[in-house]
N, C-alpha and C positions, 0 to 999 in steps of 0.2 A: 648701316643698320637696315634690317629687314623687319617689317611689321605687318601684322594682320589687323585690319581695321574693319569694324562693323559699321556699315553705311547707315542703318536705321538709327542707331543710338549715338554714333559719332565718337565711339571710344575705341581705344586700342585693346584688342583681345590678347595678343601675344606679340612679342618682339624678340629679336635676337641681334646682338651687336657683333659685327665682324664683316669680313668680305662677303661678296655674293657668291660663295662657293656652294657646292651641293650640300655640305654639312650644315651650313648656316641656314640655307633655304629649307632644308628638310625639317629643321626644328619648328619653323613657323608653319609650313604646309602640313606637317603631321598633326598639329593641334587643330588646324582647320578641317582636316579629314575626320578627326575624332568627334568634332562638334556637328557632323553631318551638314556641312554648309551646302546650300542649294546651288550656289554659284560662287566661283573664286575668280576674281579679276586680277590679272597681272600684266606686267609689261611684256615685251616680246623676247625676253631672255630665253635662250634655248633650253636651259636647265629645267625650267618649269614643265616642259613637255614630258620629261621622264619622272617627275615627282608628283604630278597631279593628274588625275583621270581626265580623259578627254571630254566626257559628258558634263563635267562641272567646271571645266576650265574655259575661260574666255579672255581674250586679249583686246577687247574693244577700247578705243581711245577715251570715250566719254566717261567710262567707269574709273579710269586712272586719274582723272582730274581731281577727284576728292583726295586721293592719296598724295598727289604732288602738292596740293594745297596744304594738307596736314604736315607734310615733310617741311615745307617752307615755314610753317608756324613753329615747328620744333626747332629749326635752325635759327629762327629769330629769337625765340624765348630762351633757348639753351645755347649759349655761346660755346659750350664744350663740343658741339658738333661741327663747328667751323674750324677748318684746319689752320687758317692764317690768323686766328684769334689768340690773344694772350691766355685765354681761359681754356684752350684746347686740352682735352684729357689724353695724354699719351698712354696711360694705363687703362686697359680694357675693363678691369675690375671696377675702377672708379666710375667709368662711363656707365656701366651697367647699373651700378648703385644709384647714380643720379637719375637715370632713366626710369628705374622702378619708383623712385620717390615722385618723379614728375607725373608718371602715368597713373599710379595707384595710391599715392601718398596723400 
């Protein structure tokens, strides 16, 4: 799962379920670019260099702590995200539906 998280409000702006391929990353980064984000913090995955402009892209470690903490909360609250759980969603459609309800429901 790839998600765009707004630091000031603490809410998820956009997410996309799937592997961390260019297609999945582009869905989330495109919405961040359309919203005229002043700064976009990511981890050091090479694919981000090609998808996000250099002037707004940052890979500082302290900014990712919020994202990692939120991801841990998601995995704790939603057992469908844990692979070795009995609740794991093998269907991508069901996972996306549950995440939409969780984030915006």
